[in-house]
N, CA, C and O atoms as a CHARMM CRD file, in Angstrom:
* protein
*
  352
    1    1 MET  N     84.72100  95.29800 111.20400 PROA 1      0.00000
    2    1 MET  CA    84.11900  96.50700 110.68400 PROA 1      0.00000
    3    1 MET  C     83.67400  96.25000 109.25000 PROA 1      0.00000
    4    1 MET  O     84.35300  95.55100 108.49800 PROA 1      0.00000
    5    2 GLY  N     82.54300  96.81300 108.87600 PROA 2      0.00000
    6    2 GLY  CA    82.09900  96.71900 107.51000 PROA 2      0.00000
    7    2 GLY  C     81.18600  95.54500 107.20800 PROA 2      0.00000
    8    2 GLY  O     80.74100  95.41200 106.06800 PROA 2      0.00000
    9    3 SER  N     80.88500  94.68900 108.17200 PROA 3      0.00000
   10    3 SER  CA    79.99500  93.56800 107.90800 PROA 3      0.00000
   11    3 SER  C     78.59700  93.91000 108.40200 PROA 3      0.00000
   12    3 SER  O     78.41800  94.80200 109.23200 PROA 3      0.00000
   13    4 ASP  N     77.60700  93.18700 107.87800 PROA 4      0.00000
   14    4 ASP  CA    76.21500  93.38600 108.29500 PROA 4      0.00000
   15    4 ASP  C     75.90800  92.44400 109.43900 PROA 4      0.00000
   16    4 ASP  O     75.28200  91.40400 109.23200 PROA 4      0.00000
   17    5 SER  N     76.33000  92.78200 110.62200 PROA 5      0.00000
   18    5 SER  CA    76.15000  91.94600 111.79300 PROA 5      0.00000
   19    5 SER  C     75.30700  92.68900 112.82100 PROA 5      0.00000
   20    5 SER  O     75.39700  93.91100 112.94100 PROA 5      0.00000
   21    6 SER  N     74.49000  91.94800 113.55800 PROA 6      0.00000
   22    6 SER  CA    73.69800  92.56000 114.62200 PROA 6      0.00000
   23    6 SER  C     74.50900  92.68000 115.91300 PROA 6      0.00000
   24    6 SER  O     74.01500  93.19300 116.91700 PROA 6      0.00000
   25    7 GLU  N     75.73500  92.21100 115.88100 PROA 7      0.00000
   26    7 GLU  CA    76.61700  92.25700 117.03200 PROA 7      0.00000
   27    7 GLU  C     76.98400  93.71100 117.37200 PROA 7      0.00000
   28    7 GLU  O     77.24500  94.51600 116.47800 PROA 7      0.00000
   29    8 ALA  N     77.00200  94.03400 118.66300 PROA 8      0.00000
   30    8 ALA  CA    77.41100  95.37500 119.10000 PROA 8      0.00000
   31    8 ALA  C     78.91800  95.52900 118.90800 PROA 8      0.00000
   32    8 ALA  O     79.67800  94.57300 119.05500 PROA 8      0.00000
   33    9 SER  N     79.33200  96.74500 118.57900 PROA 9      0.00000
   34    9 SER  CA    80.74700  97.03600 118.40500 PROA 9      0.00000
   35    9 SER  C     81.01100  98.42900 118.95600 PROA 9      0.00000
   36    9 SER  O     80.27000  99.36800 118.66600 PROA 9      0.00000
   37   10 TYR  N     82.05200  98.56000 119.73700 PROA 10     0.00000
   38   10 TYR  CA    82.42800  99.84600 120.29800 PROA 10     0.00000
   39   10 TYR  C     83.61000 100.38400 119.51100 PROA 10     0.00000
   40   10 TYR  O     84.58700  99.67200 119.28200 PROA 10     0.00000
   41   11 VAL  N     83.52100 101.63400 119.09900 PROA 11     0.00000
   42   11 VAL  CA    84.54000 102.26200 118.26800 PROA 11     0.00000
   43   11 VAL  C     85.23300 103.35000 119.09700 PROA 11     0.00000
   44   11 VAL  O     84.58100 104.06000 119.86200 PROA 11     0.00000
   45   12 TYR  N     86.54800 103.47500 118.94100 PROA 12     0.00000
   46   12 TYR  CA    87.27200 104.50000 119.67500 PROA 12     0.00000
   47   12 TYR  C     88.31600 105.16100 118.78700 PROA 12     0.00000
   48   12 TYR  O     88.75200 104.59000 117.78800 PROA 12     0.00000
   49   13 THR  N     88.70900 106.36600 119.16300 PROA 13     0.00000
   50   13 THR  CA    89.81500 107.06200 118.52200 PROA 13     0.00000
   51   13 THR  C     90.44800 108.02200 119.52600 PROA 13     0.00000
   52   13 THR  O     89.74900 108.67600 120.30100 PROA 13     0.00000
   53   14 ILE  N     91.74700 108.09800 119.50400 PROA 14     0.00000
   54   14 ILE  CA    92.51000 109.04800 120.30800 PROA 14     0.00000
   55   14 ILE  C     93.47400 109.72400 119.34400 PROA 14     0.00000
   56   14 ILE  O     94.26000 109.04800 118.67900 PROA 14     0.00000
   57   15 ALA  N     93.42200 111.04600 119.26000 PROA 15     0.00000
   58   15 ALA  CA    94.25900 111.75800 118.29200 PROA 15     0.00000
   59   15 ALA  C     94.99700 112.91000 118.96900 PROA 15     0.00000
   60   15 ALA  O     94.50400 113.51000 119.92500 PROA 15     0.00000
   61   16 PHE  N     96.17900 113.20100 118.45700 PROA 16     0.00000
   62   16 PHE  CA    96.98300 114.31700 118.93300 PROA 16     0.00000
   63   16 PHE  C     97.56600 115.04600 117.73000 PROA 16     0.00000
   64   16 PHE  O     98.09400 114.41400 116.81400 PROA 16     0.00000
   65   17 GLY  N     97.47500 116.35800 117.72800 PROA 17     0.00000
   66   17 GLY  CA    98.05400 117.16000 116.66200 PROA 17     0.00000
   67   17 GLY  C     98.91200 118.27100 117.24200 PROA 17     0.00000
   68   17 GLY  O     98.64200 118.77400 118.33300 PROA 17     0.00000
   69   18 GLN  N     99.94100 118.64700 116.50800 PROA 18     0.00000
   70   18 GLN  CA   100.85900 119.67800 116.98800 PROA 18     0.00000
   71   18 GLN  C    101.37400 120.50400 115.81500 PROA 18     0.00000
   72   18 GLN  O    101.85000 119.95400 114.82200 PROA 18     0.00000
   73   19 GLY  N    101.27700 121.81900 115.93600 PROA 19     0.00000
   74   19 GLY  CA   101.85300 122.69600 114.93700 PROA 19     0.00000
   75   19 GLY  C    103.36700 122.70200 115.05700 PROA 19     0.00000
   76   19 GLY  O    103.91000 122.82200 116.15500 PROA 19     0.00000
   77   20 ILE  N    104.03900 122.57300 113.93600 PROA 20     0.00000
   78   20 ILE  CA   105.50400 122.61200 113.91000 PROA 20     0.00000
   79   20 ILE  C    105.95800 124.02100 113.52700 PROA 20     0.00000
   80   20 ILE  O    106.82700 124.61400 114.16600 PROA 20     0.00000
   81   21 THR  N    105.34600 124.53100 112.47200 PROA 21     0.00000
   82   21 THR  CA   105.54600 125.92200 112.06000 PROA 21     0.00000
   83   21 THR  C    104.15800 126.50300 111.82400 PROA 21     0.00000
   84   21 THR  O    103.15200 125.85200 112.10700 PROA 21     0.00000
   85   22 GLU  N    104.10400 127.71000 111.31300 PROA 22     0.00000
   86   22 GLU  CA   102.81200 128.33100 111.03100 PROA 22     0.00000
   87   22 GLU  C    102.03300 127.56600 109.95400 PROA 22     0.00000
   88   22 GLU  O    100.80200 127.60200 109.94800 PROA 22     0.00000
   89   23 LYS  N    102.72400 126.88200 109.05300 PROA 23     0.00000
   90   23 LYS  CA   102.06600 126.18100 107.95400 PROA 23     0.00000
   91   23 LYS  C    102.14100 124.65700 108.04300 PROA 23     0.00000
   92   23 LYS  O    101.34900 123.97100 107.39700 PROA 23     0.00000
   93   24 LEU  N    103.06500 124.11500 108.81900 PROA 24     0.00000
   94   24 LEU  CA   103.28500 122.67800 108.88500 PROA 24     0.00000
   95   24 LEU  C    102.84100 122.12700 110.24600 PROA 24     0.00000
   96   24 LEU  O    103.21200 122.66500 111.28900 PROA 24     0.00000
   97   25 SER  N    102.05000 121.05700 110.22600 PROA 25     0.00000
   98   25 SER  CA   101.58400 120.40400 111.44900 PROA 25     0.00000
   99   25 SER  C    101.76600 118.90000 111.33300 PROA 25     0.00000
  100   25 SER  O    101.83400 118.35000 110.23400 PROA 25     0.00000
  101   26 ALA  N    101.84200 118.24400 112.48300 PROA 26     0.00000
  102   26 ALA  CA   101.95400 116.78300 112.53700 PROA 26     0.00000
  103   26 ALA  C    100.82400 116.24600 113.40400 PROA 26     0.00000
  104   26 ALA  O    100.31900 116.94800 114.28000 PROA 26     0.00000
  105   27 TYR  N    100.42800 115.00700 113.16100 PROA 27     0.00000
  106   27 TYR  CA    99.38400 114.37900 113.96300 PROA 27     0.00000
  107   27 TYR  C     99.64700 112.88500 114.08900 PROA 27     0.00000
  108   27 TYR  O    100.33800 112.28400 113.26600 PROA 27     0.00000
  109   28 ALA  N     99.08200 112.30500 115.13300 PROA 28     0.00000
  110   28 ALA  CA    99.14900 110.86600 115.37300 PROA 28     0.00000
  111   28 ALA  C     97.79600 110.43200 115.92500 PROA 28     0.00000
  112   28 ALA  O     97.13900 111.18300 116.64600 PROA 28     0.00000
  113   29 GLU  N     97.38700 109.21600 115.57900 PROA 29     0.00000
  114   29 GLU  CA    96.06700 108.72600 115.97700 PROA 29     0.00000
  115   29 GLU  C     96.13200 107.23800 116.28200 PROA 29     0.00000
  116   29 GLU  O     96.79600 106.47500 115.58000 PROA 29     0.00000
  117   30 LEU  N     95.44300 106.84100 117.32800 PROA 30     0.00000
  118   30 LEU  CA    95.22200 105.44200 117.67200 PROA 30     0.00000
  119   30 LEU  C     93.72000 105.23200 117.59100 PROA 30     0.00000
  120   30 LEU  O     92.95900 106.00200 118.17700 PROA 30     0.00000
  121   31 TYR  N     93.27500 104.19200 116.86700 PROA 31     0.00000
  122   31 TYR  CA    91.84000 103.98000 116.69700 PROA 31     0.00000
  123   31 TYR  C     91.54300 102.50500 116.49500 PROA 31     0.00000
  124   31 TYR  O     92.44900 101.70200 116.26900 PROA 31     0.00000
  125   32 GLY  N     90.28800 102.16200 116.57700 PROA 32     0.00000
  126   32 GLY  CA    89.89900 100.77500 116.36000 PROA 32     0.00000
  127   32 GLY  C     88.48200 100.49600 116.78300 PROA 32     0.00000
  128   32 GLY  O     87.69900 101.41200 117.03900 PROA 32     0.00000
  129   33 ASP  N     88.15900  99.22100 116.85200 PROA 33     0.00000
  130   33 ASP  CA    86.84200  98.81100 117.31200 PROA 33     0.00000
  131   33 ASP  C     86.96200  97.57600 118.19500 PROA 33     0.00000
  132   33 ASP  O     87.91800  96.80600 118.10600 PROA 33     0.00000
  133   34 LEU  N     85.97500  97.42100 119.03200 PROA 34     0.00000
  134   34 LEU  CA    85.91900  96.31400 119.98100 PROA 34     0.00000
  135   34 LEU  C     84.59600  95.58900 119.78000 PROA 34     0.00000
  136   34 LEU  O     83.62200  95.89900 120.46600 PROA 34     0.00000
  137   35 PRO  N     84.53500  94.62800 118.85400 PROA 35     0.00000
  138   35 PRO  CA    83.29200  93.90000 118.59900 PROA 35     0.00000
  139   35 PRO  C     82.90500  93.04700 119.80900 PROA 35     0.00000
  140   35 PRO  O     83.75700  92.56800 120.55700 PROA 35     0.00000
  141   36 GLU  N     81.60500  92.87700 119.97400 PROA 36     0.00000
  142   36 GLU  CA    81.07500  92.13700 121.11100 PROA 36     0.00000
  143   36 GLU  C     81.55500  90.68600 121.14400 PROA 36     0.00000
  144   36 GLU  O     81.94600  90.19200 122.20200 PROA 36     0.00000
  145   37 ASN  N     81.52900  90.00200 120.00900 PROA 37     0.00000
  146   37 ASN  CA    81.85400  88.57500 119.97400 PROA 37     0.00000
  147   37 ASN  C     83.03900  88.22600 119.07600 PROA 37     0.00000
  148   37 ASN  O     83.21600  87.06100 118.71900 PROA 37     0.00000
  149   38 ASN  N     83.84200  89.20400 118.70900 PROA 38     0.00000
  150   38 ASN  CA    84.99700  88.96500 117.84700 PROA 38     0.00000
  151   38 ASN  C     86.23500  89.61800 118.44600 PROA 38     0.00000
  152   38 ASN  O     86.17800  90.28500 119.47900 PROA 38     0.00000
  153   39 LYS  N     87.35100  89.40400 117.76300 PROA 39     0.00000
  154   39 LYS  CA    88.62400  89.97500 118.17800 PROA 39     0.00000
  155   39 LYS  C     88.66100  91.48400 117.93400 PROA 39     0.00000
  156   39 LYS  O     88.12900  91.97000 116.93600 PROA 39     0.00000
  157   40 ALA  N     89.28500  92.21200 118.84000 PROA 40     0.00000
  158   40 ALA  CA    89.41700  93.66100 118.70100 PROA 40     0.00000
  159   40 ALA  C     90.36100  94.01300 117.55300 PROA 40     0.00000
  160   40 ALA  O     91.27000  93.24900 117.22700 PROA 40     0.00000
  161   41 ASN  N     90.13600  95.17200 116.94700 PROA 41     0.00000
  162   41 ASN  CA    90.98000  95.69900 115.87300 PROA 41     0.00000
  163   41 ASN  C     91.57400  97.01300 116.35600 PROA 41     0.00000
  164   41 ASN  O     90.83700  97.95400 116.64900 PROA 41     0.00000
  165   42 HSD  N     92.90600  97.08800 116.44300 PROA 42     0.00000
  166   42 HSD  CA    93.58800  98.30600 116.87500 PROA 42     0.00000
  167   42 HSD  C     94.52400  98.75000 115.75300 PROA 42     0.00000
  168   42 HSD  O     95.28800  97.94800 115.21600 PROA 42     0.00000
  169   43 LEU  N     94.45500 100.04000 115.40300 PROA 43     0.00000
  170   43 LEU  CA    95.25500 100.58400 114.31400 PROA 43     0.00000
  171   43 LEU  C     95.86100 101.92100 114.73300 PROA 43     0.00000
  172   43 LEU  O     95.43600 102.51900 115.72100 PROA 43     0.00000
  173   44 TRP  N     96.85000 102.38200 113.98000 PROA 44     0.00000
  174   44 TRP  CA    97.45600 103.68300 114.22800 PROA 44     0.00000
  175   44 TRP  C     97.75300 104.35100 112.89300 PROA 44     0.00000
  176   44 TRP  O     97.89200 103.68100 111.87000 PROA 44     0.00000
  177   45 ASP  N     97.84800 105.66600 112.91300 PROA 45     0.00000
  178   45 ASP  CA    98.36200 106.40500 111.76700 PROA 45     0.00000
  179   45 ASP  C     98.99500 107.69700 112.25700 PROA 45     0.00000
  180   45 ASP  O     98.73500 108.15300 113.37100 PROA 45     0.00000
  181   46 ALA  N     99.81800 108.26900 111.41800 PROA 46     0.00000
  182   46 ALA  CA   100.48700 109.53100 111.71800 PROA 46     0.00000
  183   46 ALA  C    100.73700 110.24000 110.40000 PROA 46     0.00000
  184   46 ALA  O    100.83500 109.60500 109.35000 PROA 46     0.00000
  185   47 GLY  N    100.84000 111.55500 110.46100 PROA 47     0.00000
  186   47 GLY  CA   101.06800 112.25900 109.21300 PROA 47     0.00000
  187   47 GLY  C    101.38500 113.72100 109.40000 PROA 47     0.00000
  188   47 GLY  O    101.55500 114.21500 110.51400 PROA 47     0.00000
  189   48 LEU  N    101.45800 114.39800 108.27000 PROA 48     0.00000
  190   48 LEU  CA   101.77500 115.81800 108.21200 PROA 48     0.00000
  191   48 LEU  C    100.72100 116.53800 107.38100 PROA 48     0.00000
  192   48 LEU  O    100.16700 115.97800 106.43500 PROA 48     0.00000
  193   49 THR  N    100.45300 117.78300 107.74900 PROA 49     0.00000
  194   49 THR  CA    99.61900 118.65800 106.92600 PROA 49     0.00000
  195   49 THR  C    100.42400 119.90900 106.60400 PROA 49     0.00000
  196   49 THR  O    101.21900 120.37400 107.42100 PROA 49     0.00000
  197   50 TYR  N    100.21200 120.44900 105.40600 PROA 50     0.00000
  198   50 TYR  CA   100.89200 121.66900 104.99600 PROA 50     0.00000
  199   50 TYR  C     99.85700 122.63900 104.43700 PROA 50     0.00000
  200   50 TYR  O     99.17800 122.33600 103.45600 PROA 50     0.00000
  201   51 LEU  N     99.74300 123.79400 105.06100 PROA 51     0.00000
  202   51 LEU  CA    98.77800 124.81200 104.66500 PROA 51     0.00000
  203   51 LEU  C     99.40600 125.69900 103.59100 PROA 51     0.00000
  204   51 LEU  O    100.28500 126.51200 103.87700 PROA 51     0.00000
  205   52 ILE  N     98.94500 125.53300 102.36200 PROA 52     0.00000
  206   52 ILE  CA    99.47000 126.34200 101.25700 PROA 52     0.00000
  207   52 ILE  C     98.98200 127.78100 101.38800 PROA 52     0.00000
  208   52 ILE  O     99.75900 128.72700 101.25400 PROA 52     0.00000
  209   53 ASN  N     97.68600 127.93500 101.65200 PROA 53     0.00000
  210   53 ASN  CA    97.09700 129.24300 101.96000 PROA 53     0.00000
  211   53 ASN  C     95.87000 128.98900 102.83900 PROA 53     0.00000
  212   53 ASN  O     95.61800 127.84500 103.21600 PROA 53     0.00000
  213   54 ASN  N     95.11400 130.01200 103.16500 PROA 54     0.00000
  214   54 ASN  CA    93.96100 129.84100 104.06600 PROA 54     0.00000
  215   54 ASN  C     92.89000 128.91300 103.50900 PROA 54     0.00000
  216   54 ASN  O     92.04000 128.44400 104.26500 PROA 54     0.00000
  217   55 ASN  N     92.90700 128.64000 102.23400 PROA 55     0.00000
  218   55 ASN  CA    91.86700 127.82300 101.61500 PROA 55     0.00000
  219   55 ASN  C     92.36200 126.49300 101.05500 PROA 55     0.00000
  220   55 ASN  O     91.55100 125.72000 100.54400 PROA 55     0.00000
  221   56 LEU  N     93.64800 126.19700 101.12900 PROA 56     0.00000
  222   56 LEU  CA    94.18600 124.99500 100.50200 PROA 56     0.00000
  223   56 LEU  C     95.22300 124.31900 101.40600 PROA 56     0.00000
  224   56 LEU  O     96.16800 124.95300 101.87700 PROA 56     0.00000
  225   57 GLN  N     95.02300 123.01700 101.63600 PROA 57     0.00000
  226   57 GLN  CA    95.92000 122.24800 102.50500 PROA 57     0.00000
  227   57 GLN  C     96.25600 120.90500 101.87500 PROA 57     0.00000
  228   57 GLN  O     95.39200 120.26300 101.27700 PROA 57     0.00000
  229   58 LEU  N     97.51200 120.47600 102.00700 PROA 58     0.00000
  230   58 LEU  CA    97.95900 119.15700 101.56900 PROA 58     0.00000
  231   58 LEU  C     98.20600 118.29400 102.79600 PROA 58     0.00000
  232   58 LEU  O     98.55400 118.81200 103.85600 PROA 58     0.00000
  233   59 ASP  N     98.03000 116.98000 102.66400 PROA 59     0.00000
  234   59 ASP  CA    98.34800 116.09700 103.77900 PROA 59     0.00000
  235   59 ASP  C     98.88200 114.76800 103.28200 PROA 59     0.00000
  236   59 ASP  O     98.62300 114.35700 102.15100 PROA 59     0.00000
  237   60 ALA  N     99.63600 114.10100 104.15600 PROA 60     0.00000
  238   60 ALA  CA   100.19300 112.77100 103.87500 PROA 60     0.00000
  239   60 ALA  C    100.11100 111.95800 105.16500 PROA 60     0.00000
  240   60 ALA  O    100.37100 112.47500 106.25100 PROA 60     0.00000
  241   61 THR  N     99.74600 110.67800 105.03700 PROA 61     0.00000
  242   61 THR  CA    99.54000 109.80700 106.19000 PROA 61     0.00000
  243   61 THR  C    100.20100 108.45600 105.95900 PROA 61     0.00000
  244   61 THR  O    100.24700 107.95700 104.83500 PROA 61     0.00000
  245   62 ILE  N    100.71600 107.86800 107.04500 PROA 62     0.00000
  246   62 ILE  CA   101.20100 106.49600 107.03900 PROA 62     0.00000
  247   62 ILE  C    100.64100 105.82300 108.29200 PROA 62     0.00000
  248   62 ILE  O    100.49800 106.46600 109.33200 PROA 62     0.00000
  249   63 GLY  N    100.32600 104.53200 108.19400 PROA 63     0.00000
  250   63 GLY  CA    99.80500 103.81300 109.34800 PROA 63     0.00000
  251   63 GLY  C     99.72800 102.32400 109.08000 PROA 63     0.00000
  252   63 GLY  O    100.03100 101.86100 107.98000 PROA 63     0.00000
  253   64 SER  N     99.31600 101.57300 110.10000 PROA 64     0.00000
  254   64 SER  CA    99.13200 100.12600 109.94900 PROA 64     0.00000
  255   64 SER  C     98.35100  99.59900 111.14700 PROA 64     0.00000
  256   64 SER  O     97.97000 100.35000 112.04500 PROA 64     0.00000
  257   65 SER  N     98.12600  98.30300 111.13600 PROA 65     0.00000
  258   65 SER  CA    97.45100  97.63900 112.24700 PROA 65     0.00000
  259   65 SER  C     98.42400  97.39700 113.38200 PROA 65     0.00000
  260   65 SER  O     99.61800  97.19300 113.16500 PROA 65     0.00000
  261   66 ILE  N     97.90400  97.42200 114.58100 PROA 66     0.00000
  262   66 ILE  CA    98.63700  96.93500 115.73800 PROA 66     0.00000
  263   66 ILE  C     98.30100  95.45000 115.88300 PROA 66     0.00000
  264   66 ILE  O     99.16700  94.62700 116.17800 PROA 66     0.00000
  265   67 THR  N     97.02600  95.13100 115.66700 PROA 67     0.00000
  266   67 THR  CA    96.59300  93.73900 115.59600 PROA 67     0.00000
  267   67 THR  C     96.61500  93.32100 114.13100 PROA 67     0.00000
  268   67 THR  O     96.77700  94.17400 113.25800 PROA 67     0.00000
  269   68 LYS  N     96.45900  92.04100 113.84000 PROA 68     0.00000
  270   68 LYS  CA    96.49400  91.57500 112.44900 PROA 68     0.00000
  271   68 LYS  C     95.34200  92.16100 111.64500 PROA 68     0.00000
  272   68 LYS  O     94.24600  92.35700 112.16900 PROA 68     0.00000
  273   69 GLY  N     95.59500  92.43800 110.37400 PROA 69     0.00000
  274   69 GLY  CA    94.53200  92.92900 109.50100 PROA 69     0.00000
  275   69 GLY  C     95.06500  93.82400 108.40800 PROA 69     0.00000
  276   69 GLY  O     95.19400  93.39600 107.26100 PROA 69     0.00000
  277   70 GLN  N     95.37300  95.04900 108.74500 PROA 70     0.00000
  278   70 GLN  CA    95.83600  96.02000 107.76000 PROA 70     0.00000
  279   70 GLN  C     97.35300  96.07400 107.80300 PROA 70     0.00000
  280   70 GLN  O     97.93000  96.40600 108.83800 PROA 70     0.00000
  281   71 ASP  N     98.00400  95.75300 106.69700 PROA 71     0.00000
  282   71 ASP  CA    99.46300  95.73900 106.66800 PROA 71     0.00000
  283   71 ASP  C    100.05200  97.13700 106.63100 PROA 71     0.00000
  284   71 ASP  O    100.95600  97.44700 107.40800 PROA 71     0.00000
  285   72 LEU  N     99.55200  97.99200 105.73600 PROA 72     0.00000
  286   72 LEU  CA   100.13000  99.32100 105.57900 PROA 72     0.00000
  287   72 LEU  C     99.08900 100.27400 105.01400 PROA 72     0.00000
  288   72 LEU  O     98.34500  99.92300 104.09800 PROA 72     0.00000
  289   73 LEU  N     99.04000 101.46600 105.55600 PROA 73     0.00000
  290   73 LEU  CA    98.18000 102.53500 105.06400 PROA 73     0.00000
  291   73 LEU  C     99.07800 103.66700 104.59700 PROA 73     0.00000
  292   73 LEU  O     99.90200 104.16700 105.36300 PROA 73     0.00000
  293   74 LEU  N     98.92300 104.06800 103.35900 PROA 74     0.00000
  294   74 LEU  CA    99.58600 105.24800 102.80900 PROA 74     0.00000
  295   74 LEU  C     98.51900 106.09100 102.15000 PROA 74     0.00000
  296   74 LEU  O     97.73600 105.57300 101.35300 PROA 74     0.00000
  297   75 SER  N     98.46400 107.36800 102.45700 PROA 75     0.00000
  298   75 SER  CA    97.47400 108.21600 101.79700 PROA 75     0.00000
  299   75 SER  C     98.00900 109.63500 101.66000 PROA 75     0.00000
  300   75 SER  O     98.85800 110.07900 102.43300 PROA 75     0.00000
  301   76 THR  N     97.49500 110.32100 100.66900 PROA 76     0.00000
  302   76 THR  CA    97.75800 111.73900 100.48300 PROA 76     0.00000
  303   76 THR  C     96.42400 112.40200 100.20600 PROA 76     0.00000
  304   76 THR  O     95.47800 111.74600  99.77000 PROA 76     0.00000
  305   77 GLY  N     96.34300 113.69100 100.45600 PROA 77     0.00000
  306   77 GLY  CA    95.08100 114.36700 100.22800 PROA 77     0.00000
  307   77 GLY  C     95.25200 115.85300 100.01400 PROA 77     0.00000
  308   77 GLY  O     96.28600 116.44600 100.32000 PROA 77     0.00000
  309   78 VAL  N     94.19900 116.42300  99.47800 PROA 78     0.00000
  310   78 VAL  CA    94.11500 117.86000  99.26800 PROA 78     0.00000
  311   78 VAL  C     92.77300 118.29600  99.84200 PROA 78     0.00000
  312   78 VAL  O     91.74100 117.70100  99.53400 PROA 78     0.00000
  313   79 SER  N     92.78500 119.33100 100.67300 PROA 79     0.00000
  314   79 SER  CA    91.55500 119.89500 101.22900 PROA 79     0.00000
  315   79 SER  C     91.41400 121.32600 100.75000 PROA 79     0.00000
  316   79 SER  O     92.36800 122.10400 100.78100 PROA 79     0.00000
  317   80 PHE  N     90.21200 121.66100 100.30800 PROA 80     0.00000
  318   80 PHE  CA    89.93800 123.00500  99.83000 PROA 80     0.00000
  319   80 PHE  C     88.75700 123.56100 100.60200 PROA 80     0.00000
  320   80 PHE  O     87.69000 122.94800 100.62200 PROA 80     0.00000
  321   81 ARG  N     88.92800 124.71000 101.23600 PROA 81     0.00000
  322   81 ARG  CA    87.85100 125.37000 101.96600 PROA 81     0.00000
  323   81 ARG  C     87.16800 126.34400 101.02600 PROA 81     0.00000
  324   81 ARG  O     87.81400 127.18100 100.39600 PROA 81     0.00000
  325   82 ILE  N     85.86500 126.22400 100.94200 PROA 82     0.00000
  326   82 ILE  CA    85.08200 127.15000 100.11300 PROA 82     0.00000
  327   82 ILE  C     84.69200 128.32200 101.00200 PROA 82     0.00000
  328   82 ILE  O     83.90100 128.15600 101.93100 PROA 82     0.00000
  329   83 PRO  N     85.23100 129.49800 100.73100 PROA 83     0.00000
  330   83 PRO  CA    84.92200 130.65400 101.57400 PROA 83     0.00000
  331   83 PRO  C     83.43500 131.01600 101.48900 PROA 83     0.00000
  332   83 PRO  O     82.83200 130.96300 100.41700 PROA 83     0.00000
  333   84 SER  N     82.86600 131.37800 102.61700 PROA 84     0.00000
  334   84 SER  CA    81.46100 131.77900 102.61300 PROA 84     0.00000
  335   84 SER  C     81.38000 133.28000 102.36900 PROA 84     0.00000
  336   84 SER  O     82.27200 134.04500 102.73800 PROA 84     0.00000
  337   85 LYS  N     80.30100 133.66600 101.74400 PROA 85     0.00000
  338   85 LYS  CA    80.07900 135.09200 101.50200 PROA 85     0.00000
  339   85 LYS  C     79.41400 135.67400 102.73900 PROA 85     0.00000
  340   85 LYS  O     78.39400 135.16500 103.20300 PROA 85     0.00000
  341   86 THR  N     79.98900 136.72900 103.26300 PROA 86     0.00000
  342   86 THR  CA    79.40700 137.37900 104.42900 PROA 86     0.00000
  343   86 THR  C     78.61500 138.59500 103.97900 PROA 86     0.00000
  344   86 THR  O     78.99800 139.29600 103.04200 PROA 86     0.00000
  345   87 LYS  N     77.50200 138.83200 104.66800 PROA 87     0.00000
  346   87 LYS  CA    76.67000 139.98700 104.35100 PROA 87     0.00000
  347   87 LYS  C     77.24700 141.21700 105.01600 PROA 87     0.00000
  348   87 LYS  O     77.69300 141.16900 106.16200 PROA 87     0.00000
  349   88 LYS  N     77.23500 142.31800 104.28600 PROA 88     0.00000
  350   88 LYS  CA    77.74200 143.58200 104.85400 PROA 88     0.00000
  351   88 LYS  C     76.61600 144.51700 105.12900 PROA 88     0.00000
  352   88 LYS  O     76.84000 145.62900 105.60700 PROA 88     0.00000
């Protein structure tokens, strides 16, 4: 992934999410690519999201490669929803 190659590559992802409480959710994902003439790359990650309010969410993720490549993925994030103005 990420190279300038004319080789075809098939990309996949399978994800599952589950609410634990009204504000806390968990998710898991299996993803990767299958290059035409190279070795396949398979990875996984899992994490938690916490809804502070309707417009603000925190998340944390951990993951790694199943095949050789990525040793460890750690990430955190903040998502902010910009409310739209509705016409009355």
